C-alpha positions as a Markdown table, in Angstrom:
| # | Residue | x | y | z |
|---|---|---|---|---|
| 1 | Met | 16.9 | -16.7 | 17.9 |
| 2 | Asp | 20.9 | -16.7 | 17.2 |
| 3 | Thr | 22.9 | -14.7 | 15.3 |
| 4 | Val | 22.9 | -16.3 | 12.1 |
| 5 | Ser | 19.1 | -17.0 | 12.0 |
| 6 | Lys | 18.7 | -12.7 | 12.5 |
| 7 | Lys | 21.4 | -12.2 | 9.8 |
| 8 | Lys | 20.1 | -13.9 | 7.2 |
| 9 | Arg | 16.4 | -12.5 | 7.8 |
| 10 | Ser | 17.5 | -9.5 | 8.1 |
| 11 | Glu | 19.8 | -9.9 | 4.6 |
| 12 | Ile | 16.2 | -11.4 | 3.0 |
| 13 | Met | 14.4 | -8.4 | 4.4 |
| 14 | Ser | 16.3 | -5.6 | 3.3 |
| 15 | Arg | 15.4 | -7.3 | -0.5 |
| 16 | Ile | 11.9 | -6.5 | 0.3 |
| 17 | Lys | 11.1 | -3.3 | -2.2 |
| 18 | Ser | 9.3 | -1.3 | 0.1 |
| 19 | Gln | 8.3 | 1.2 | -2.9 |
| 20 | Asp | 8.2 | 0.9 | -6.5 |
| 21 | Ser | 6.7 | -2.6 | -6.5 |
| 22 | Lys | 5.4 | -4.0 | -9.9 |
| 23 | Ile | 1.7 | -3.4 | -8.9 |
| 24 | Glu | 2.8 | 0.3 | -7.6 |
| 25 | Thr | 4.2 | 1.1 | -10.7 |
| 26 | Leu | 1.6 | -0.7 | -13.0 |
| 27 | Phe | -1.3 | 1.5 | -11.2 |
| 28 | Arg | 1.2 | 4.6 | -11.9 |
| 29 | Lys | 1.5 | 4.2 | -15.6 |
| 30 | Lys | -2.4 | 4.0 | -15.7 |
| 31 | Leu | -3.3 | 6.6 | -13.3 |
| 32 | Trp | -0.9 | 8.9 | -15.9 |
| 33 | Gln | -2.6 | 7.5 | -18.6 |
| 34 | Tyr | -5.8 | 8.9 | -17.4 |
| 35 | Gly | -4.1 | 11.8 | -17.2 |
| 36 | Phe | -4.1 | 12.4 | -13.3 |
| 37 | Arg | -0.3 | 13.9 | -12.4 |
| 38 | Tyr | 1.0 | 12.9 | -8.9 |
| 39 | Arg | 4.0 | 12.4 | -6.5 |
| 40 | Lys | 4.6 | 9.3 | -5.0 |
| 41 | Asn | 6.5 | 8.0 | -2.2 |
| 42 | Ser | 6.2 | 11.4 | -0.2 |
| 43 | Gly | 7.5 | 11.8 | 2.7 |
| 44 | Lys | 6.2 | 15.1 | 3.9 |
| 45 | Leu | 2.8 | 13.3 | 4.2 |
| 46 | Phe | 1.8 | 11.6 | 7.2 |
| 47 | Gly | 2.0 | 7.8 | 6.1 |
| 48 | Lys | 4.6 | 8.0 | 3.3 |
| 49 | Pro | 2.0 | 7.6 | 0.5 |
| 50 | Asp | 2.2 | 5.9 | -2.2 |
| 51 | Ile | 0.4 | 8.2 | -4.4 |
| 52 | Val | -0.3 | 12.2 | -3.8 |
| 53 | Leu | -2.6 | 14.4 | -6.1 |
| 54 | Lys | -2.2 | 16.9 | -4.4 |
| 55 | Lys | -4.5 | 19.0 | -6.7 |
| 56 | His | -7.3 | 17.0 | -5.6 |
| 57 | Glu | -6.2 | 16.3 | -1.8 |
| 58 | Thr | -6.3 | 13.1 | -2.3 |
| 59 | Val | -3.8 | 10.0 | -0.9 |
| 60 | Ile | -3.4 | 6.6 | -2.7 |
| 61 | Phe | -2.1 | 3.0 | -0.6 |
| 62 | Ile | -1.4 | 0.5 | -2.3 |
| 63 | Asp | -1.5 | -2.4 | 0.0 |
| 64 | Ser | 0.3 | -5.6 | -0.3 |
| 65 | Cys | -2.2 | -8.6 | 0.4 |
| 66 | Phe | 0.7 | -10.1 | 2.7 |
| 67 | Trp | 1.6 | -7.2 | 4.4 |
| 68 | His | -1.6 | -4.8 | 4.9 |
| 69 | Gly | -3.2 | -8.4 | 6.3 |
| 70 | Cys | -5.9 | -9.0 | 3.3 |
| 71 | Lys | -8.5 | -11.2 | 4.7 |
| 72 | Lys | -9.2 | -13.1 | 1.4 |
| 73 | His | -5.7 | -13.4 | 0.8 |
| 74 | Cys | -3.0 | -13.1 | 3.6 |
| 75 | Arg | -1.5 | -16.4 | 4.4 |
| 76 | Ile | 0.5 | -16.3 | 7.8 |
| 77 | Pro | 3.7 | -18.5 | 7.5 |
| 78 | Thr | 3.6 | -21.2 | 9.6 |
| 79 | Ala | 7.3 | -20.8 | 10.7 |
| 80 | Arg | 7.4 | -18.1 | 13.4 |
| 81 | Lys | 3.9 | -16.8 | 13.6 |
| 82 | Lys | 5.0 | -15.7 | 16.8 |
| 83 | Tyr | 6.7 | -12.7 | 15.3 |
| 84 | Trp | 4.5 | -12.8 | 11.6 |
| 85 | Val | 0.8 | -12.6 | 13.5 |
| 86 | Pro | 1.8 | -9.0 | 15.6 |
| 87 | Lys | 3.9 | -7.7 | 12.9 |
| 88 | Ile | 1.0 | -7.8 | 10.1 |
| 89 | Glu | -1.4 | -6.6 | 13.0 |
| 90 | Arg | 0.8 | -3.7 | 13.9 |
| 91 | Asn | 0.2 | -2.3 | 10.2 |
| 92 | Lys | -3.3 | -2.6 | 10.2 |
| 93 | Lys | -3.1 | -0.5 | 12.8 |
| 94 | Arg | -0.9 | 1.8 | 11.6 |
| 95 | Asp | -3.1 | 2.0 | 8.5 |
| 96 | Lys | -6.2 | 3.1 | 10.8 |
| 97 | Gln | -4.2 | 5.5 | 12.4 |
| 98 | Val | -2.9 | 6.6 | 8.5 |
| 99 | Gly | -6.5 | 6.6 | 7.9 |
| 100 | Lys | -8.3 | 8.5 | 10.4 |
| 101 | Ile | -5.2 | 11.7 | 10.1 |
| 102 | Tyr | -6.4 | 11.9 | 6.6 |
| 103 | Arg | -10.0 | 12.0 | 7.3 |
| 104 | Asn | -9.8 | 14.4 | 10.3 |
| 105 | Lys | -8.0 | 16.7 | 7.7 |
| 106 | Lys | -10.5 | 15.9 | 4.4 |
| 107 | Trp | -8.3 | 14.9 | 2.3 |
| 108 | Lys | -10.0 | 11.9 | 0.5 |
| 109 | Ile | -7.9 | 8.1 | 0.8 |
| 110 | Phe | -7.9 | 5.5 | -0.8 |
| 111 | Arg | -6.4 | 2.5 | 0.1 |
| 112 | Val | -5.8 | 0.2 | -3.2 |
| 113 | Trp | -5.5 | -4.3 | -2.5 |
| 114 | Glu | -3.4 | -5.5 | -4.8 |
| 115 | His | -6.2 | -8.1 | -5.7 |
| 116 | Gln | -7.3 | -5.3 | -6.8 |
| 117 | Ile | -5.2 | -3.9 | -9.8 |
| 118 | Asn | -3.6 | -7.9 | -10.6 |
| 119 | Glu | -5.5 | -7.9 | -14.0 |
| 120 | Glu | -6.0 | -5.2 | -16.5 |
| 121 | Arg | -9.7 | -5.0 | -16.0 |
| 122 | Lys | -9.8 | -4.9 | -12.5 |
| 123 | Leu | -6.8 | -2.1 | -12.7 |
| 124 | Glu | -9.2 | -0.6 | -15.5 |
| 125 | Glu | -12.0 | 0.0 | -13.3 |
| 126 | Thr | -10.1 | 0.8 | -9.4 |
| 127 | Ile | -8.7 | 3.6 | -11.7 |
| 128 | Ile | -12.4 | 4.4 | -12.9 |
| 129 | Arg | -14.0 | 4.5 | -9.7 |
| 130 | Ile | -11.5 | 6.9 | -8.2 |
| 131 | Lys | -11.6 | 8.9 | -11.2 |
| 132 | Lys | -15.4 | 9.8 | -10.0 |
| 133 | Lys | -15.1 | 10.4 | -6.7 |
| 134 | Ile | -12.7 | 12.8 | -6.8 |
| 135 | Gln | -13.4 | 14.6 | -10.0 |
């Protein structure tokens, strides 16, 4: 890959937000409405969870269908497949490692897919399900 292409890719990737995405913000607002108080994007905990409910020893990760390889919705770009396939596989492998660490600590871990909260009804159902499991 030539230098121009690397610079262009770097520029594009730098615009992708790693936190406070639209789905994360919607999820957090609804969680707050249900009375949960949380920390967001805690760098003190392994894997930098999107949401930490310390009182309940619970972490929540909001996973985008593309970046975390959702079986239903992830469509690998046809261009540069040799880059994207290993990239997404590394993300999935890291997600499994993070889950194992929290289970070993006896913390609850929830991975919420983007498609599970992209509608108000689904968002509500997901939060109710989490609430039942942690209280």
